[in-house]
C-alpha positions, 0 to 999 in steps of 0.5 A: 202363597198357599199354605201347606196342609197339615196332613201327615202323608206317612200315616196313609196307605191309600193315595186317593184318601191322602190326596182328598184330605190334603186338597180339601185341607188346602181348600179350607185353609184358603177360601179363594181356592176354587175348584177351577183355580185348583184345576188350573194349578194342577193342569187338569183337563176336565172337572171330573178329575178334580172332583175325583181327587177331592172325593177320593174316587179311584182313577189312574194318575199319570206320572206327570200328574203325580209329579205336579201333585207332589210339587203342588203339595210341597213335599220334601224329597222323602215325602215325594219318594213316599208319595210316588211309592204309595201311588205305585202301590195303589196302582200295582196290578199283581200281588208281587208288585204290591208286596214290592212297593209295600216293602219300599213304603216301609223303608221310606216311612221309617224316620231316619235315626239321628246320632246322639252324643252323651255329655261325656261323648261330646266332651271326649270329641271336643278336644284333639288331645283326647284322641292322641293320648289314647285316653279313652275318657276325658274324665280324670280317673 
């Protein structure tokens, strides 16, 4: 099994650079991952495609290849969404499209806030009778 590269997708604003860094990181983690094996696993049709990916040379990625790359790199659902938007952003032809995809990238890249309870909050919600008594605090006055 190939290990996932230690490349943080959310730090990238260019999909070509991200793919190059990720695929090169994978090759450095797995010495048996040859160009041909990588090409076969990604179902690429020519060697020039793999070399362009590894050198961060721009070329238009098909939707199918974007899905295969995302799956191959082991993206979580949030990473997959960001990656698809990053490709769309990089390949957008109009300024309005680029702005739209940039705004979408900002939304997806923000970490999802987690609710945190203080010790008092946890104590309050831990017992049913605090809720029924109308007592706003579990701490005796």
